[in-house]
PQR file of N, CA, C, O and H, with PARSE charges and radii, in Angstrom:
ATOM      1  N   MET A   1       7.364   9.422  -4.984 -0.4000 1.5000
ATOM      2  CA  MET A   1       6.624   8.191  -4.385 -0.0000 2.0000
ATOM      3  C   MET A   1       7.166   6.890  -4.664  0.5500 1.7000
ATOM      4  O   MET A   1       7.064   6.451  -5.810 -0.5500 1.4000
ATOM      5  N   ASP A   2       7.805   6.125  -3.642 -0.4000 1.5000
ATOM      6  CA  ASP A   2       8.660   4.989  -3.574 -0.0000 2.0000
ATOM      7  C   ASP A   2       7.469   3.665  -3.702  0.5500 1.7000
ATOM      8  O   ASP A   2       6.997   3.255  -2.642 -0.5500 1.4000
ATOM      9  H   ASP A   2       7.888   6.482  -2.712  0.4000 1.0000
ATOM     10  N   ILE A   3       7.050   3.081  -4.899 -0.4000 1.5000
ATOM     11  CA  ILE A   3       5.788   2.353  -4.699 -0.0000 2.0000
ATOM     12  C   ILE A   3       6.396   0.774  -3.887  0.5500 1.7000
ATOM     13  O   ILE A   3       5.595   0.082  -3.258 -0.5500 1.4000
ATOM     14  H   ILE A   3       7.434   3.414  -5.761  0.4000 1.0000
ATOM     15  N   LYS A   4       7.757   0.402  -4.007 -0.4000 1.5000
ATOM     16  CA  LYS A   4       7.719  -0.670  -3.457 -0.0000 2.0000
ATOM     17  C   LYS A   4       7.736  -0.608  -1.730  0.5500 1.7000
ATOM     18  O   LYS A   4       7.462  -1.513  -0.943 -0.5500 1.4000
ATOM     19  H   LYS A   4       8.408   0.964  -4.517  0.4000 1.0000
ATOM     20  N   GLN A   5       8.116   0.652  -1.480 -0.4000 1.5000
ATOM     21  CA  GLN A   5       8.182   0.944   0.277 -0.0000 2.0000
ATOM     22  C   GLN A   5       6.421   0.996   0.438  0.5500 1.7000
ATOM     23  O   GLN A   5       5.862   0.374   1.342 -0.5500 1.4000
ATOM     24  H   GLN A   5       8.339   1.387  -2.120  0.4000 1.0000
ATOM     25  N   ILE A   6       5.822   1.651  -0.359 -0.4000 1.5000
ATOM     26  CA  ILE A   6       3.999   1.646   0.051 -0.0000 2.0000
ATOM     27  C   ILE A   6       3.567   0.559  -0.026  0.5500 1.7000
ATOM     28  O   ILE A   6       2.600   0.246   0.668 -0.5500 1.4000
ATOM     29  H   ILE A   6       6.276   2.156  -1.093  0.4000 1.0000
ATOM     30  N   ALA A   7       4.271  -0.510  -1.058 -0.4000 1.5000
ATOM     31  CA  ALA A   7       3.689  -1.981  -1.025 -0.0000 2.0000
ATOM     32  C   ALA A   7       4.140  -2.997   0.185  0.5500 1.7000
ATOM     33  O   ALA A   7       3.480  -3.966   0.560 -0.5500 1.4000
ATOM     34  H   ALA A   7       5.057  -0.257  -1.621  0.4000 1.0000
ATOM     35  N   ASN A   8       5.323  -2.598   0.681 -0.4000 1.5000
ATOM     36  CA  ASN A   8       5.756  -3.223   1.930 -0.0000 2.0000
ATOM     37  C   ASN A   8       5.034  -2.692   3.110  0.5500 1.7000
ATOM     38  O   ASN A   8       4.747  -3.438   4.046 -0.5500 1.4000
ATOM     39  H   ASN A   8       5.859  -1.811   0.377  0.4000 1.0000
ATOM     40  N   GLU A   9       4.760  -1.565   3.106 -0.4000 1.5000
ATOM     41  CA  GLU A   9       4.073  -0.789   4.196 -0.0000 2.0000
ATOM     42  C   GLU A   9       2.624  -1.471   4.647  0.5500 1.7000
ATOM     43  O   GLU A   9       2.148  -1.527   5.781 -0.5500 1.4000
ATOM     44  H   GLU A   9       4.993  -0.958   2.345  0.4000 1.0000
ATOM     45  N   CYS A  10       2.046  -1.999   3.333 -0.4000 1.5000
ATOM     46  CA  CYS A  10       0.790  -2.387   3.032 -0.0000 2.0000
ATOM     47  C   CYS A  10       0.864  -4.099   3.498  0.5500 1.7000
ATOM     48  O   CYS A  10      -0.179  -4.654   3.842 -0.5500 1.4000
ATOM     49  H   CYS A  10       2.433  -1.954   2.412  0.4000 1.0000
ATOM     50  N   GLY A  11       1.847  -4.669   3.481 -0.4000 1.5000
ATOM     51  CA  GLY A  11       2.188  -5.989   3.849 -0.0000 2.0000
ATOM     52  C   GLY A  11       2.219  -6.934   2.315  0.5500 1.7000
ATOM     53  O   GLY A  11       2.184  -8.165   2.310 -0.5500 1.4000
ATOM     54  H   GLY A  11       2.695  -4.218   3.202  0.4000 1.0000
ATOM     55  N   ILE A  12       2.276  -6.267   1.334 -0.4000 1.5000
ATOM     56  CA  ILE A  12       2.621  -6.717  -0.174 -0.0000 2.0000
ATOM     57  C   ILE A  12       4.276  -7.188  -0.067  0.5500 1.7000
ATOM     58  O   ILE A  12       5.179  -6.395   0.199 -0.5500 1.4000
ATOM     59  H   ILE A  12       2.304  -5.268   1.337  0.4000 1.0000
ATOM     60  N   LYS A  13       4.450  -8.512  -0.308 -0.4000 1.5000
ATOM     61  CA  LYS A  13       5.771  -8.736  -0.306 -0.0000 2.0000
ATOM     62  C   LYS A  13       6.284  -9.403  -1.806  0.5500 1.7000
ATOM     63  O   LYS A  13       5.517 -10.029  -2.538 -0.5500 1.4000
ATOM     64  H   LYS A  13       3.717  -9.156  -0.524  0.4000 1.0000
ATOM     65  N   TYR A  14       7.795  -9.133  -2.135 -0.4000 1.5000
ATOM     66  CA  TYR A  14       7.862 -10.049  -3.148 -0.0000 2.0000
ATOM     67  C   TYR A  14       9.210 -10.868  -2.702  0.5500 1.7000
ATOM     68  O   TYR A  14       9.980 -10.656  -1.765 -0.5500 1.4000
ATOM     69  H   TYR A  14       8.418  -8.625  -1.541  0.4000 1.0000
ATOM     70  N   ARG A  15       9.212 -12.041  -3.871 -0.4000 1.5000
ATOM     71  CA  ARG A  15      10.325 -12.876  -3.646 -0.0000 2.0000
ATOM     72  C   ARG A  15      11.105 -13.016  -4.734  0.5500 1.7000
ATOM     73  O   ARG A  15      10.643 -12.523  -5.763 -0.5500 1.4000
ATOM     74  H   ARG A  15       8.586 -12.213  -4.631  0.4000 1.0000
ATOM     75  N   HIS A  16      12.107 -13.522  -4.804 -0.4000 1.5000
ATOM     76  CA  HIS A  16      12.832 -14.120  -6.131 -0.0000 2.0000
ATOM     77  C   HIS A  16      12.717 -15.849  -5.947  0.5500 1.7000
ATOM     78  O   HIS A  16      12.838 -16.541  -4.937 -0.5500 1.4000
ATOM     79  H   HIS A  16      12.482 -13.923  -3.968  0.4000 1.0000
ATOM     80  N   THR A  17      12.460 -16.182  -7.231 -0.4000 1.5000
ATOM     81  CA  THR A  17      12.437 -17.826  -7.259 -0.0000 2.0000
ATOM     82  C   THR A  17      13.771 -18.365  -7.829  0.5500 1.7000
ATOM     83  O   THR A  17      14.130 -17.683  -8.789 -0.5500 1.4000
ATOM     84  H   THR A  17      12.362 -15.619  -8.052  0.4000 1.0000
ATOM     85  N   PRO A  18      14.473 -19.208  -7.583 -0.5600 1.5000
ATOM     86  CA  PRO A  18      15.442 -19.715  -7.844  0.2800 2.0000
ATOM     87  C   PRO A  18      15.687 -20.020  -9.634  0.5500 1.7000
ATOM     88  O   PRO A  18      16.680 -19.859 -10.344 -0.5500 1.4000
ATOM     89  N   LYS A  19      14.388 -20.489  -9.919 -0.4000 1.5000
ATOM     90  CA  LYS A  19      14.243 -20.781 -11.698 -0.0000 2.0000
ATOM     91  C   LYS A  19      14.083 -19.339 -12.191  0.5500 1.7000
ATOM     92  O   LYS A  19      14.433 -19.203 -13.363 -0.5500 1.4000
ATOM     93  H   LYS A  19      13.581 -20.620  -9.343  0.4000 1.0000
ATOM     94  N   ASN A  20      13.692 -18.356 -11.656 -0.4000 1.5000
ATOM     95  CA  ASN A  20      13.397 -16.785 -12.363 -0.0000 2.0000
ATOM     96  C   ASN A  20      14.171 -16.201 -11.793  0.5500 1.7000
ATOM     97  O   ASN A  20      14.361 -16.735 -10.700 -0.5500 1.4000
ATOM     98  H   ASN A  20      13.408 -18.466 -10.704  0.4000 1.0000
ATOM     99  N   THR A  21      14.919 -15.112 -11.978 -0.4000 1.5000
ATOM    100  CA  THR A  21      15.554 -13.672 -11.357 -0.0000 2.0000
ATOM    101  C   THR A  21      14.663 -12.831 -11.672  0.5500 1.7000
ATOM    102  O   THR A  21      15.207 -11.741 -11.491 -0.5500 1.4000
ATOM    103  H   THR A  21      14.765 -14.678 -12.865  0.4000 1.0000
ATOM    104  N   ARG A  22      13.605 -12.657 -12.040 -0.4000 1.5000
ATOM    105  CA  ARG A  22      12.606 -11.581 -11.983 -0.0000 2.0000
ATOM    106  C   ARG A  22      12.189 -11.782 -10.549  0.5500 1.7000
ATOM    107  O   ARG A  22      12.320 -12.835  -9.926 -0.5500 1.4000
ATOM    108  H   ARG A  22      13.163 -13.542 -12.186  0.4000 1.0000
ATOM    109  N   GLU A  23      11.589 -10.475 -10.017 -0.4000 1.5000
ATOM    110  CA  GLU A  23      10.568 -10.496  -8.964 -0.0000 2.0000
ATOM    111  C   GLU A  23       9.127 -10.953  -9.394  0.5500 1.7000
ATOM    112  O   GLU A  23       8.403 -10.677 -10.350 -0.5500 1.4000
ATOM    113  H   GLU A  23      11.483  -9.619 -10.523  0.4000 1.0000
ATOM    114  N   MET A  24       8.987 -11.933  -8.066 -0.4000 1.5000
ATOM    115  CA  MET A  24       7.627 -12.497  -8.285 -0.0000 2.0000
ATOM    116  C   MET A  24       6.430 -11.832  -7.059  0.5500 1.7000
ATOM    117  O   MET A  24       6.616 -12.016  -5.856 -0.5500 1.4000
ATOM    118  H   MET A  24       9.575 -12.157  -7.289  0.4000 1.0000
ATOM    119  N   TRP A  25       5.380 -11.159  -7.522 -0.4000 1.5000
ATOM    120  CA  TRP A  25       4.896 -10.371  -6.520 -0.0000 2.0000
ATOM    121  C   TRP A  25       3.728 -11.509  -5.666  0.5500 1.7000
ATOM    122  O   TRP A  25       3.253 -12.525  -6.172 -0.5500 1.4000
ATOM    123  H   TRP A  25       5.229 -11.009  -8.499  0.4000 1.0000
ATOM    124  N   CYS A  26       3.552 -11.164  -4.740 -0.4000 1.5000
ATOM    125  CA  CYS A  26       2.699 -12.268  -3.630 -0.0000 2.0000
ATOM    126  C   CYS A  26       1.836 -11.572  -3.055  0.5500 1.7000
ATOM    127  O   CYS A  26       2.111 -10.984  -2.009 -0.5500 1.4000
ATOM    128  H   CYS A  26       3.939 -10.339  -4.329  0.4000 1.0000
ATOM    129  N   PHE A  27       0.505 -11.496  -3.684 -0.4000 1.5000
ATOM    130  CA  PHE A  27      -0.384 -10.418  -3.066 -0.0000 2.0000
ATOM    131  C   PHE A  27      -1.329 -10.845  -2.059  0.5500 1.7000
ATOM    132  O   PHE A  27      -1.949 -11.876  -2.320 -0.5500 1.4000
ATOM    133  H   PHE A  27       0.282 -11.974  -4.533  0.4000 1.0000
ATOM    134  N   ASP A  28      -1.604 -10.176  -0.795 -0.4000 1.5000
ATOM    135  CA  ASP A  28      -2.208 -10.889   0.386 -0.0000 2.0000
ATOM    136  C   ASP A  28      -3.697  -9.714   0.612  0.5500 1.7000
ATOM    137  O   ASP A  28      -4.348  -9.182  -0.287 -0.5500 1.4000
ATOM    138  H   ASP A  28      -1.100  -9.338  -0.583  0.4000 1.0000
ATOM    139  N   SER A  29      -3.824  -9.632   1.586 -0.4000 1.5000
ATOM    140  CA  SER A  29      -5.133  -8.600   1.995 -0.0000 2.0000
ATOM    141  C   SER A  29      -4.447  -7.298   1.889  0.5500 1.7000
ATOM    142  O   SER A  29      -5.222  -6.345   1.821 -0.5500 1.4000
ATOM    143  H   SER A  29      -3.296 -10.064   2.317  0.4000 1.0000
ATOM    144  N   GLY A  30      -3.319  -7.045   1.860 -0.4000 1.5000
ATOM    145  CA  GLY A  30      -2.708  -5.832   1.245 -0.0000 2.0000
ATOM    146  C   GLY A  30      -3.034  -4.684   0.314  0.5500 1.7000
ATOM    147  O   GLY A  30      -3.063  -3.457   0.421 -0.5500 1.4000
ATOM    148  H   GLY A  30      -2.689  -7.820   1.915  0.4000 1.0000
ATOM    149  N   LEU A  31      -3.296  -5.670  -0.751 -0.4000 1.5000
ATOM    150  CA  LEU A  31      -3.687  -5.126  -2.184 -0.0000 2.0000
ATOM    151  C   LEU A  31      -4.280  -3.966  -2.031  0.5500 1.7000
ATOM    152  O   LEU A  31      -3.671  -2.922  -2.262 -0.5500 1.4000
ATOM    153  H   LEU A  31      -3.273  -6.666  -0.837  0.4000 1.0000
ATOM    154  N   GLU A  32      -5.436  -3.982  -1.659 -0.4000 1.5000
ATOM    155  CA  GLU A  32      -6.540  -3.088  -1.581 -0.0000 2.0000
ATOM    156  C   GLU A  32      -5.732  -1.564  -0.674  0.5500 1.7000
ATOM    157  O   GLU A  32      -5.714  -0.390  -1.043 -0.5500 1.4000
ATOM    158  H   GLU A  32      -5.931  -4.830  -1.472  0.4000 1.0000
ATOM    159  N   LEU A  33      -5.258  -2.073   0.336 -0.4000 1.5000
ATOM    160  CA  LEU A  33      -4.493  -0.982   1.170 -0.0000 2.0000
ATOM    161  C   LEU A  33      -3.575  -0.403   0.293  0.5500 1.7000
ATOM    162  O   LEU A  33      -3.567   0.822   0.414 -0.5500 1.4000
ATOM    163  H   LEU A  33      -5.273  -3.026   0.636  0.4000 1.0000
ATOM    164  N   PHE A  34      -2.654  -0.908  -0.701 -0.4000 1.5000
ATOM    165  CA  PHE A  34      -1.723  -0.713  -1.359 -0.0000 2.0000
ATOM    166  C   PHE A  34      -2.537   0.368  -2.325  0.5500 1.7000
ATOM    167  O   PHE A  34      -2.302   1.576  -2.288 -0.5500 1.4000
ATOM    168  H   PHE A  34      -2.660  -1.903  -0.799  0.4000 1.0000
ATOM    169  N   ALA A  35      -3.417  -0.174  -3.097 -0.4000 1.5000
ATOM    170  CA  ALA A  35      -3.898   0.666  -4.147 -0.0000 2.0000
ATOM    171  C   ALA A  35      -4.512   1.988  -3.478  0.5500 1.7000
ATOM    172  O   ALA A  35      -4.272   3.079  -3.995 -0.5500 1.4000
ATOM    173  H   ALA A  35      -3.608  -1.156  -3.127  0.4000 1.0000
ATOM    174  N   GLN A  36      -5.259   1.894  -2.395 -0.4000 1.5000
ATOM    175  CA  GLN A  36      -5.748   3.165  -1.832 -0.0000 2.0000
ATOM    176  C   GLN A  36      -4.654   4.266  -1.529  0.5500 1.7000
ATOM    177  O   GLN A  36      -4.782   5.453  -1.831 -0.5500 1.4000
ATOM    178  H   GLN A  36      -5.454   1.008  -1.975  0.4000 1.0000
ATOM    179  N   LYS A  37      -3.434   3.647  -0.815 -0.4000 1.5000
ATOM    180  CA  LYS A  37      -2.231   4.643  -0.498 -0.0000 2.0000
ATOM    181  C   LYS A  37      -1.665   5.349  -2.070  0.5500 1.7000
ATOM    182  O   LYS A  37      -1.439   6.552  -2.199 -0.5500 1.4000
ATOM    183  H   LYS A  37      -3.330   2.683  -0.570  0.4000 1.0000
ATOM    184  N   ILE A  38      -1.530   4.504  -2.989 -0.4000 1.5000
ATOM    185  CA  ILE A  38      -1.302   5.214  -4.423 -0.0000 2.0000
ATOM    186  C   ILE A  38      -2.410   5.959  -4.944  0.5500 1.7000
ATOM    187  O   ILE A  38      -2.113   6.677  -5.898 -0.5500 1.4000
ATOM    188  H   ILE A  38      -1.713   3.527  -2.884  0.4000 1.0000
ATOM    189  N   ILE A  39      -3.677   5.985  -4.555 -0.4000 1.5000
ATOM    190  CA  ILE A  39      -4.844   6.802  -4.972 -0.0000 2.0000
ATOM    191  C   ILE A  39      -4.489   8.249  -4.108  0.5500 1.7000
ATOM    192  O   ILE A  39      -4.298   9.261  -4.781 -0.5500 1.4000
ATOM    193  H   ILE A  39      -3.919   5.402  -3.780  0.4000 1.0000
ATOM    194  N   GLU A  40      -4.438   8.298  -3.225 -0.4000 1.5000
ATOM    195  CA  GLU A  40      -4.150   9.232  -2.082 -0.0000 2.0000
ATOM    196  C   GLU A  40      -2.797   9.953  -2.218  0.5500 1.7000
ATOM    197  O   GLU A  40      -2.661  11.148  -1.954 -0.5500 1.4000
ATOM    198  H   GLU A  40      -4.593   7.475  -2.678  0.4000 1.0000
ATOM    199  N   ALA A  41      -1.799   9.147  -2.651 -0.4000 1.5000
ATOM    200  CA  ALA A  41      -0.446   9.937  -2.937 -0.0000 2.0000
ATOM    201  C   ALA A  41      -0.878  10.783  -4.246  0.5500 1.7000
ATOM    202  O   ALA A  41      -0.811  12.012  -4.265 -0.5500 1.4000
ATOM    203  H   ALA A  41      -1.909   8.177  -2.866  0.4000 1.0000
ATOM    204  N   GLU A  42      -1.303  10.050  -5.280 -0.4000 1.5000
ATOM    205  CA  GLU A  42      -1.522  10.925  -6.537 -0.0000 2.0000
ATOM    206  C   GLU A  42      -2.581  12.064  -5.899  0.5500 1.7000
ATOM    207  O   GLU A  42      -2.263  13.204  -6.236 -0.5500 1.4000
ATOM    208  H   GLU A  42      -1.358   9.052  -5.265  0.4000 1.0000
ATOM    209  N   ARG A  43      -3.322  12.017  -5.368 -0.4000 1.5000
ATOM    210  CA  ARG A  43      -4.414  13.380  -5.125 -0.0000 2.0000
ATOM    211  C   ARG A  43      -3.481  14.351  -4.512  0.5500 1.7000
ATOM    212  O   ARG A  43      -3.514  15.500  -4.953 -0.5500 1.4000
ATOM    213  H   ARG A  43      -3.581  11.091  -5.094  0.4000 1.0000
ATOM    214  N   GLU A  44      -2.652  14.061  -3.560 -0.4000 1.5000
ATOM    215  CA  GLU A  44      -1.968  14.767  -2.891 -0.0000 2.0000
ATOM    216  C   GLU A  44      -1.061  15.579  -3.923  0.5500 1.7000
ATOM    217  O   GLU A  44      -1.159  16.801  -4.040 -0.5500 1.4000
ATOM    218  H   GLU A  44      -2.625  13.128  -3.202  0.4000 1.0000
ATOM    219  N   ASP A  45      -0.131  14.766  -4.695 -0.4000 1.5000
ATOM    220  CA  ASP A  45       0.378  15.320  -5.539 -0.0000 2.0000
ATOM    221  C   ASP A  45      -0.410  16.511  -6.456  0.5500 1.7000
ATOM    222  O   ASP A  45       0.101  17.584  -6.777 -0.5500 1.4000
ATOM    223  H   ASP A  45      -0.051  13.774  -4.600  0.4000 1.0000
ATOM    224  N   CYS A  46      -1.521  16.146  -6.733 -0.4000 1.5000
ATOM    225  CA  CYS A  46      -2.566  17.087  -7.722 -0.0000 2.0000
ATOM    226  C   CYS A  46      -2.605  18.364  -6.927  0.5500 1.7000
ATOM    227  O   CYS A  46      -2.344  19.463  -7.416 -0.5500 1.4000
ATOM    228  H   CYS A  46      -1.937  15.275  -6.472  0.4000 1.0000
ATOM    229  N   ALA A  47      -2.976  18.141  -5.563 -0.4000 1.5000
ATOM    230  CA  ALA A  47      -3.455  18.988  -4.680 -0.0000 2.0000
ATOM    231  C   ALA A  47      -2.113  20.249  -4.569  0.5500 1.7000
ATOM    232  O   ALA A  47      -2.203  21.468  -4.712 -0.5500 1.4000
ATOM    233  H   ALA A  47      -3.187  17.248  -5.166  0.4000 1.0000
ATOM    234  N   ARG A  48      -1.054  19.502  -4.302 -0.4000 1.5000
ATOM    235  CA  ARG A  48       0.332  20.294  -4.362 -0.0000 2.0000
ATOM    236  C   ARG A  48       0.205  21.232  -5.487  0.5500 1.7000
ATOM    237  O   ARG A  48       0.069  22.446  -5.334 -0.5500 1.4000
ATOM    238  H   ARG A  48      -0.980  18.511  -4.186  0.4000 1.0000
ATOM    239  N   LEU A  49       0.261  20.541  -6.789 -0.4000 1.5000
ATOM    240  CA  LEU A  49       0.323  21.191  -7.848 -0.0000 2.0000
ATOM    241  C   LEU A  49      -0.459  22.339  -8.426  0.5500 1.7000
ATOM    242  O   LEU A  49      -0.101  23.183  -9.247 -0.5500 1.4000
ATOM    243  H   LEU A  49       0.372  19.555  -6.913  0.4000 1.0000
ATOM    244  N   CYS A  50      -1.503  22.192  -7.865 -0.4000 1.5000
ATOM    245  CA  CYS A  50      -2.823  23.350  -7.949 -0.0000 2.0000
ATOM    246  C   CYS A  50      -2.468  24.278  -6.903  0.5500 1.7000
ATOM    247  O   CYS A  50      -2.954  25.404  -7.006 -0.5500 1.4000
ATOM    248  H   CYS A  50      -1.794  21.506  -7.198  0.4000 1.0000
ATOM    249  N   GLU A  51      -1.696  24.029  -5.883 -0.4000 1.5000
ATOM    250  CA  GLU A  51      -1.214  25.205  -5.003 -0.0000 2.0000
ATOM    251  C   GLU A  51      -0.119  26.062  -5.401  0.5500 1.7000
ATOM    252  O   GLU A  51       0.030  27.256  -5.145 -0.5500 1.4000
ATOM    253  H   GLU A  51      -1.301  23.114  -5.799  0.4000 1.0000
ATOM    254  N   SER A  52       0.719  25.190  -6.144 -0.4000 1.5000
ATOM    255  CA  SER A  52       2.247  25.701  -6.642 -0.0000 2.0000
ATOM    256  C   SER A  52       1.717  26.817  -7.778  0.5500 1.7000
ATOM    257  O   SER A  52       2.203  27.940  -7.914 -0.5500 1.4000
ATOM    258  H   SER A  52       0.598  24.219  -6.352  0.4000 1.0000
ATOM    259  N   LEU A  53       0.606  26.255  -8.565 -0.4000 1.5000
ATOM    260  CA  LEU A  53       0.045  27.086  -9.810 -0.0000 2.0000
ATOM    261  C   LEU A  53      -0.552  28.238  -9.501  0.5500 1.7000
ATOM    262  O   LEU A  53      -0.429  29.272 -10.158 -0.5500 1.4000
ATOM    263  H   LEU A  53       0.211  25.343  -8.454  0.4000 1.0000
ATOM    264  N   HIS A  54      -1.334  28.084  -8.319 -0.4000 1.5000
ATOM    265  CA  HIS A  54      -2.421  29.233  -7.977 -0.0000 2.0000
ATOM    266  C   HIS A  54      -2.151  29.633  -6.780  0.5500 1.7000
ATOM    267  O   HIS A  54      -2.935  30.521  -6.447 -0.5500 1.4000
ATOM    268  H   HIS A  54      -1.433  27.244  -7.785  0.4000 1.0000
ATOM    269  N   GLY A  55      -1.249  29.328  -5.831 -0.4000 1.5000
ATOM    270  CA  GLY A  55      -1.099  30.028  -4.472 -0.0000 2.0000
ATOM    271  C   GLY A  55      -2.230  29.835  -3.886  0.5500 1.7000
ATOM    272  O   GLY A  55      -3.048  28.953  -4.149 -0.5500 1.4000
ATOM    273  H   GLY A  55      -0.612  28.606  -6.102  0.4000 1.0000
ATOM    274  N   GLU A  56      -2.317  30.872  -2.868 -0.4000 1.5000
ATOM    275  CA  GLU A  56      -3.246  30.849  -1.522 -0.0000 2.0000
ATOM    276  C   GLU A  56      -4.696  31.392  -2.360  0.5500 1.7000
ATOM    277  O   GLU A  56      -5.770  31.144  -1.812 -0.5500 1.4000
ATOM    278  H   GLU A  56      -1.653  31.588  -2.654  0.4000 1.0000
ATOM    279  N   ARG A  57      -4.696  32.023  -3.496 -0.4000 1.5000
ATOM    280  CA  ARG A  57      -5.996  32.363  -3.873 -0.0000 2.0000
ATOM    281  C   ARG A  57      -6.948  31.406  -4.679  0.5500 1.7000
ATOM    282  O   ARG A  57      -8.021  31.743  -5.178 -0.5500 1.4000
ATOM    283  H   ARG A  57      -3.824  32.225  -3.942  0.4000 1.0000
ATOM    284  N   ASN A  58      -6.319  30.028  -4.727 -0.4000 1.5000
ATOM    285  CA  ASN A  58      -7.055  29.003  -5.320 -0.0000 2.0000
ATOM    286  C   ASN A  58      -7.028  27.779  -4.407  0.5500 1.7000
ATOM    287  O   ASN A  58      -7.220  26.629  -4.802 -0.5500 1.4000
ATOM    288  H   ASN A  58      -5.447  29.755  -4.321  0.4000 1.0000
ATOM    289  N   GLY A  59      -6.793  28.107  -3.257 -0.4000 1.5000
ATOM    290  CA  GLY A  59      -6.616  27.070  -1.808 -0.0000 2.0000
ATOM    291  C   GLY A  59      -8.007  26.178  -2.118  0.5500 1.7000
ATOM    292  O   GLY A  59      -7.832  24.961  -2.062 -0.5500 1.4000
ATOM    293  H   GLY A  59      -6.637  29.042  -2.937  0.4000 1.0000
ATOM    294  N   ASP A  60      -9.115  26.550  -2.378 -0.4000 1.5000
ATOM    295  CA  ASP A  60     -10.378  25.756  -2.662 -0.0000 2.0000
ATOM    296  C   ASP A  60     -10.172  24.685  -3.637  0.5500 1.7000
ATOM    297  O   ASP A  60     -10.735  23.611  -3.423 -0.5500 1.4000
ATOM    298  H   ASP A  60      -9.257  27.539  -2.422  0.4000 1.0000
ATOM    299  N   CYS A  61      -9.461  24.825  -4.653 -0.4000 1.5000
ATOM    300  CA  CYS A  61      -9.091  23.633  -5.455 -0.0000 2.0000
ATOM    301  C   CYS A  61      -8.308  22.560  -4.776  0.5500 1.7000
ATOM    302  O   CYS A  61      -8.491  21.344  -4.827 -0.5500 1.4000
ATOM    303  H   CYS A  61      -9.003  25.697  -4.826  0.4000 1.0000
ATOM    304  N   ALA A  62      -7.526  23.146  -4.220 -0.4000 1.5000
ATOM    305  CA  ALA A  62      -6.381  22.056  -3.538 -0.0000 2.0000
ATOM    306  C   ALA A  62      -7.224  21.677  -2.278  0.5500 1.7000
ATOM    307  O   ALA A  62      -6.903  20.543  -1.922 -0.5500 1.4000
ATOM    308  H   ALA A  62      -7.377  24.134  -4.178  0.4000 1.0000
ATOM    309  N   ALA A  63      -8.240  22.247  -1.431 -0.4000 1.5000
ATOM    310  CA  ALA A  63      -8.713  21.051  -0.787 -0.0000 2.0000
ATOM    311  C   ALA A  63     -10.094  20.353  -1.199  0.5500 1.7000
ATOM    312  O   ALA A  63     -10.750  19.660  -0.421 -0.5500 1.4000
ATOM    313  H   ALA A  63      -8.502  23.168  -1.720  0.4000 1.0000
ATOM    314  N   ALA A  64     -10.363  20.561  -2.199 -0.4000 1.5000
ATOM    315  CA  ALA A  64     -11.423  20.210  -2.776 -0.0000 2.0000
ATOM    316  C   ALA A  64     -11.008  18.681  -3.138  0.5500 1.7000
ATOM    317  O   ALA A  64     -11.690  17.676  -2.939 -0.5500 1.4000
ATOM    318  H   ALA A  64      -9.830  21.124  -2.831  0.4000 1.0000
ATOM    319  N   ILE A  65      -9.557  18.772  -3.793 -0.4000 1.5000
ATOM    320  CA  ILE A  65      -8.814  17.499  -4.165 -0.0000 2.0000
ATOM    321  C   ILE A  65      -8.464  16.717  -3.051  0.5500 1.7000
ATOM    322  O   ILE A  65      -8.482  15.498  -3.218 -0.5500 1.4000
ATOM    323  H   ILE A  65      -9.003  19.589  -3.955  0.4000 1.0000
ATOM    324  N   ARG A  66      -8.147  17.166  -1.936 -0.4000 1.5000
ATOM    325  CA  ARG A  66      -7.504  16.205  -0.800 -0.0000 2.0000
ATOM    326  C   ARG A  66      -8.987  15.782  -0.355  0.5500 1.7000
ATOM    327  O   ARG A  66      -9.109  14.648   0.109 -0.5500 1.4000
ATOM    328  H   ARG A  66      -8.133  18.157  -1.800  0.4000 1.0000
ATOM    329  N   SER A  67     -10.095  16.575  -0.455 -0.4000 1.5000
ATOM    330  CA  SER A  67     -11.327  15.868   0.517 -0.0000 2.0000
ATOM    331  C   SER A  67     -12.465  14.625  -0.432  0.5500 1.7000
ATOM    332  O   SER A  67     -13.542  14.092  -0.164 -0.5500 1.4000
ATOM    333  H   SER A  67      -9.996  17.495  -0.832  0.4000 1.0000
ATOM    334  N   LEU A  68     -11.641  14.582  -1.453 -0.4000 1.5000
ATOM    335  CA  LEU A  68     -11.915  13.154  -2.226 -0.0000 2.0000
ATOM    336  C   LEU A  68     -11.857  11.908  -1.520  0.5500 1.7000
ATOM    337  O   LEU A  68     -10.980  11.711  -0.679 -0.5500 1.4000
ATOM    338  H   LEU A  68     -10.766  15.015  -1.671  0.4000 1.0000
ATOM    339  N   LYS A  69     -12.645  11.134  -1.776 -0.4000 1.5000
ATOM    340  CA  LYS A  69     -12.529   9.671  -0.919 -0.0000 2.0000
ATOM    341  C   LYS A  69     -12.869   8.952  -2.293  0.5500 1.7000
ATOM    342  O   LYS A  69     -12.942   7.724  -2.346 -0.5500 1.4000
ATOM    343  H   LYS A  69     -13.357  11.293  -2.459  0.4000 1.0000
TER
END
C-alpha cells in the first residue's frame, strides 16, 4: 500500500516550503476519503491473509472481513 499515492488520489497534497525542507501536508475535504481508503486496504489485507492461512474452507472469514463497513 502506497500511502502517498492513496493521499494523492483523495486530493490530499503536500508541498515543500523554502524555510523548511520537510514535507508540509495540506489537508482538505479528501482527508475523510483518504482514511476510508486506508481502512479498506487494511481490511483487504486481513481478508487475503485469512484466505492464505485457511484456503477455501474458511472463505466465510474473508467474506465477513470484506463486508465490514
